[in-house]
C-alpha positions in Angstrom: -43.2 -5.5 -24.8 -41.6 -3.5 -23.0 -39.1 -4.7 -19.8 -41.1 -3.5 -17.6 -44.1 -5.5 -18.9 -42.1 -8.2 -19.2 -40.8 -8.1 -15.2 -44.3 -7.6 -14.4 -45.0 -11.1 -16.0 -42.5 -13.2 -14.6 -42.2 -11.2 -11.5 -38.4 -11.9 -11.2 -36.1 -10.0 -12.6 -32.1 -9.8 -12.7 -30.3 -5.8 -11.1 -27.4 -6.4 -13.5 -24.2 -4.2 -12.4 -22.1 -2.0 -14.4 -19.2 -2.1 -14.1 -18.5 -5.6 -12.3 -15.5 -7.9 -12.7 -12.6 -6.8 -14.7 -10.1 -4.1 -13.5 -7.3 -3.3 -15.9 -4.8 -4.0 -12.9 -5.8 -7.7 -12.8 -6.3 -7.6 -16.6 -2.4 -6.5 -16.9 -1.6 -9.4 -14.3 -2.9 -12.4 -15.8 -2.5 -10.7 -20.0 0.9 -10.3 -17.7 1.1 -14.4 -17.4 -0.3 -15.5 -20.3 2.4 -13.5 -22.4 5.4 -14.5 -20.7 4.1 -18.3 -21.3 3.8 -17.6 -25.0 7.3 -15.7 -25.3 9.2 -18.4 -22.6 7.4 -21.4 -23.1 5.8 -23.3 -19.6 6.9 -23.7 -17.0 6.3 -20.0 -16.0 6.3 -19.5 -11.6 4.4 -17.0 -9.7 5.2 -15.9 -7.0 1.4 -16.2 -4.7 -1.9 -16.2 -6.3 -1.7 -13.3 -9.8 -5.2 -12.6 -8.5 -7.2 -14.0 -6.0 -9.7 -15.5 -7.9 -10.3 -19.7 -8.5 -11.1 -19.5 -12.1 -8.2 -17.4 -13.4 -5.8 -19.8 -11.1 -6.6 -22.8 -12.4 -7.2 -21.8 -16.6 -3.3 -20.4 -15.9 -2.3 -24.0 -14.0 -3.7 -25.2 -17.1 -1.4 -23.1 -19.5 1.7 -23.8 -17.8 1.6 -21.7 -15.3 3.2 -23.0 -11.2 1.9 -21.4 -8.2 4.2 -20.7 -5.2 4.2 -19.6 -2.2 8.0 -18.5 -2.2 10.8 -17.3 -3.9 12.3 -20.8 -2.7 10.3 -22.9 -4.9 11.1 -21.3 -7.4 14.7 -23.1 -9.2 17.1 -20.7 -10.3 17.7 -19.1 -13.4 13.8 -19.9 -13.8 11.6 -16.6 -14.3 9.2 -15.8 -11.9 6.0 -13.2 -12.1 5.5 -11.0 -8.9 1.3 -11.2 -8.6 -1.1 -7.8 -9.0 -0.6 -7.3 -4.9 2.9 -6.0 -5.3 5.3 -7.4 -3.1 8.3 -5.8 0.0 12.2 -5.1 -1.9 13.2 -8.0 0.5 11.3 -10.4 -2.5 13.1 -8.6 -4.9 16.0 -9.0 -3.0 15.5 -13.0 -2.8 15.0 -13.1 -6.3 18.1 -11.3 -7.0 20.2 -13.8 -4.5 18.9 -17.6 -6.5 19.1 -15.4 -10.4 15.6 -15.0 -10.9 14.5 -13.5 -13.9 11.6 -11.3 -12.3 9.1 -9.9 -13.2 6.6 -7.2 -11.6 3.3 -7.4 -12.1 2.0 -5.5 -9.3 -0.8 -3.3 -10.3 -0.4 0.1 -10.8 -2.5 1.6 -7.8 -0.7 -0.8 -5.7 2.7 0.7 -6.5 0.9 4.1 -6.2 1.0 3.5 -2.2 4.1 1.6 -2.1 5.7 4.8 -3.1 3.6 7.3 -0.9 5.0 4.5 1.9 8.6 4.5 0.9 8.7 8.9 0.2 7.1 9.6 3.9 9.1 7.0 5.5 11.9 9.0 4.5 10.5 12.2 5.7 10.0 10.3 9.0 7.0 10.3 8.9 4.6 7.7 11.0 2.5 6.1 8.7 -1.4 4.8 9.1 -1.6 1.4 6.8 -5.2 1.2 6.8 -5.6 -2.5 6.0 -6.6 -6.8 6.6 -3.3 -8.3 8.4 -2.4 -10.9 6.2 -3.5 -9.9 3.2 -0.9 -10.1 0.2 -0.9 -6.0 -0.1 -0.7 -5.0 3.5 2.6 -7.2 3.3 4.1 -6.0 0.7 3.3 -1.9 1.3 4.7 -2.8 4.6 8.1 -4.3 4.0 8.8 -1.3 1.9 9.0 1.0 5.9 8.1 -1.2 8.2 10.1 0.7 11.1 7.5 3.7 10.0 3.9 1.6 9.6 1.5 0.2 12.3 -2.0 -1.2 10.2 -5.0 -0.2 11.2 -7.4 -3.4 10.5 -10.5 -1.6 11.1 -12.4 1.3 13.0 -12.2 -0.4 16.4 -8.7 -0.3 15.4 -7.7 2.8 15.9 -8.2 3.3 19.5 -5.0 2.2 20.0 -2.9 3.1 18.0 0.2 5.1 19.6 3.0 7.8 17.5 6.0 9.7 18.2 5.0 12.7 16.9 0.8 13.3 16.7 2.0 16.3 14.1 3.7 14.2 11.4 1.4 11.3 11.1 -0.6 10.6 8.2 -3.1 7.3 6.3 -2.1 4.9 3.7 -4.4 2.3 2.7 -4.7 -1.0 1.0 -6.7 -0.6 -2.1 -9.2 -2.8 -2.2 -11.0 -1.9 1.4 -15.1 -1.3 1.3 -15.0 2.9 1.2 -17.8 3.9 3.6 -15.4 1.6 6.8 -12.3 3.2 5.7 -13.6 7.3 5.5 -15.1 5.5 9.5 -11.9 4.4 10.6 -10.2 7.8 9.0 -12.6 9.8 11.1 -11.6 8.0 14.8 -7.8 8.0 13.9 -8.8 11.9 13.7 -10.5 12.4 16.8 -7.8 10.8 18.4 -5.6 12.6 15.4 -6.6 16.0 14.5 -3.4 16.8 12.2 -3.5 13.4 10.9 -3.0 14.3 6.7 -4.4 11.9 4.2 -2.8 10.4 1.7 -2.1 12.5 -1.6 -4.7 11.5 -4.2 -7.3 8.0 -3.2 -5.3 4.6 -2.2 -8.7 2.8 -2.9 -8.3 1.7 -6.5 -11.0 3.3 -8.6 -12.4 0.2 -9.9 -13.4 -1.0 -6.3 -15.5 2.7 -5.8 -16.8 2.1 -8.8 -17.9 -1.6 -7.5 -18.8 -0.4 -4.5 -21.0 2.6 -5.8 -22.8 0.5 -8.6 -24.0 -2.6 -5.5 -25.1 0.1 -3.7 -28.0 1.4 -6.0 -28.9 -1.8 -6.6 -29.0 -3.1 -3.3 -32.4 -1.9 -2.1 -34.2 -2.8 -4.4 -32.4 -6.3 -3.6 -34.6 -9.5 -1.8 -30.4 -11.2 -2.4 -27.5 -9.6 -3.6 -24.7 -12.8 -5.6 -21.4 -11.0 -6.1 -19.3 -14.0 -7.8 -16.0 -13.4 -6.4 -12.9 -15.4 -4.6 -13.7 -16.2 -0.5 -9.9 -14.3 -0.5 -10.3 -11.6 -2.7 -10.7 -8.6 -0.4 -13.0 -6.5 -2.4 -15.3 -8.9 -3.4 -16.1 -10.1 0.1 -16.0 -6.3 0.4 -19.4 -6.2 -1.7 -21.2 -8.3 -0.1 -20.8 -6.3 3.0 -21.8 -3.2 0.9 -24.9 -4.8 -0.4 -25.8 -6.3 3.2 -25.1 -2.8 5.0 -27.1 -0.8 1.9 -30.1 -2.6 1.9 -30.2 -5.9 0.3 -32.1 -8.4 2.6 -29.5 -10.5 1.5 -25.9 -11.8 0.2 -23.6 -14.3 -0.9 -20.1 -14.5 -2.4 -19.7 -17.6 -5.0 -16.8 -18.7 -7.5 -19.2 -20.3 -10.0 -22.9 -20.4 -10.2 -23.1 -24.0 -9.3 -22.4 -23.0 -5.5 -25.8 -21.1 -5.6 -28.2 -22.7 -3.2 -32.3 -22.6 -5.1 -32.9 -21.5 -0.9 -31.7 -18.2 -1.6 -33.8 -17.6 -4.8 -37.1 -18.7 -2.6 -39.6 -15.9 -2.9 -37.2 -13.5 -4.4 -38.6 -11.8 -7.0 -35.1 -9.6 -7.8 -32.1 -11.1 -7.7 -29.0 -8.5 -8.2 -25.8 -9.7 -9.7 -22.4 -8.6 -9.5 -18.4 -9.5 -9.5 -15.4 -8.7 -8.2 -12.2 -7.3 -9.7 -10.3 -10.1 -10.4 -13.5 -12.3 -12.1 -13.7 -13.1 -15.6 -17.6 -12.0 -17.5 -17.8 -16.0 -18.4 -18.7 -16.9 -14.8 -21.2 -14.3 -14.7 -23.1 -14.4 -17.9 -23.5 -18.5 -16.0 -24.5 -17.7 -12.8 -27.0 -15.0 -15.8 -27.4 -18.4 -17.1 -28.3 -20.7 -13.8 -30.9 -17.8 -13.1 -32.7 -17.7 -16.1 -33.3 -21.7 -15.8 -35.3 -20.4 -13.0 -37.5 -18.2 -13.6 -34.9 -15.3 -13.6 -35.2 -13.8 -17.3 -35.5 -10.2 -17.2 -32.1 -8.8 -17.3 -32.0 -5.1 -16.5 -28.3 -3.8 -16.6 -27.6 -0.9 -13.9 -24.5 1.8 -14.8 -22.7 3.9 -12.7 -19.8 4.4 -14.5 -18.2 3.2 -17.8 -14.4 1.8 -17.3 -11.8 2.9 -19.4 -9.0 2.6 -18.4 -6.0 0.5 -19.5 -2.5 0.1 -18.0 0.5 -1.4 -20.4 2.2 -4.6 -19.5 5.8 -4.5 -16.4 8.7 -3.2 -19.1 10.7 -6.2 -18.5 8.5 -8.3 -20.0 7.9 -6.0 -23.2 11.6 -5.1 -23.6 12.1 -9.0 -24.1 8.8 -9.4 -25.9 10.0 -7.2 -28.6 13.8 -8.5 -28.9 11.7 -11.8 -30.2 9.5 -9.5 -32.6 12.8 -8.1 -33.9 14.7 -11.4 -33.9 11.9 -13.3 -35.9 12.5 -10.4 -38.7 
């Protein structure tokens, strides 16, 4: 029996998005904590959530990770890992002042934005940082050059911007934004600042773009799109917005399968399913099982890209792992 015949019999199907779930930066960050626990032993302190996912944080806590808000909560001389979202220079200074062994798990794509901010600030540009106020990544990037950076939190914010020299202004962005909303914000900015320069390459990361693209593909066919991800995950929240904008009749964000309300599925024939870039695939499989138990047994995986990018572990961790291996023999 073909997929189409099976679907026509049950009348219910799942369109499973791919790419979904873990990106290279998240995989690297989570692996950094796991390897540090193995190498140094528990506890290992992590400043902020290593990635914005409730399940991942709980799993690492069970292995001996202790999550703190600031360096002051870390005992002097202990090991601290900085999250994938990046930190401002002052955070490194605080760590040094407390003699902390700092391991930087910042996603390399976030680090790229930090380097751009430093370079444009050194050239005395005004920098318009498109992002969400209070997000850890925005705080970290802004800390690289606070006197040069202004936050632009969405298209409506573009009209209040003032710059010293309209011929010397550039925009950068948080890596986890909606691609379409960011382009809309840039268009609004360029109406007022025609000479506004763009970053040398896309700041919105490949994983965010890819996950949004496949959701746009499936959303018009979906009665409801379920996104697995945490509410403090910017890219997960954006996926729900993208699904609704692209034509899904409804969209919901859940951390776990048991959070799905059966009322969402009433009368539905096609459910879209994806997950944010900090979500392990086991949570998606649990949602698939939950949907199958409610008649959505036919799963059609829609693939729009194949991701093969990987990032190596932080240098300071790799150095200690190598030394430990040499000592063993």
